[in-house]
Phi, psi and omega in degrees: 000125182259124182294145178275336175245132179303340176270354176271136178228131176261145178301130180290344180272303191248351178083002180293135176288133183233148173268179178304321182284343185249011179225162177239122181272117188262353182162178179302115180078004180248116179235140181231124178288163183305322181297317182286330174302316181295322178295318180299315178299320177298315179302311179297330179271001178076018181277152173298143184235151173290159179277159181276162179300160182300145183246016185298336181276002177263146179283167175303318181297318176299317180293321179294319179295315180299318183299318182292321178293318181293321179295321177295315182295319178304310181300319179293321178296313176304317178296319179295323180290316176300316179299314180298316182298315182293323179293315178299316176302317179297337178271359179092010177291135181288157175297327179297316180291321178296316179296319178300316177298334178258358179078031178227171180285164175300313180300318179295318179296316177302310181299322184281320190246347185290133177247340184246005178048046177281000000 
């Protein structure tokens, strides 16, 4: 989706036009609205997520471009979550508390984010 105004940015997931206050810039040309950021967090936490609006009106090229942007966004969100988990552990926050913050068990958080296998 190409913005008509250079200051306008559409969510790379759902296509919603967002303002500065309503979007998360996930990388060059990748924008995620607040609603989709919440969906990304739910996906990373393994929660059931709502489906996105129908994409029947998009061309194959648009869908392929969207798919690449979504994959890049997913990787950036995952890196951010891993970074936060590791910073919290370095501050002495327990795996149980980190897991609780992500809606997962202590064991799942440890398995997913532990680098030192403590």
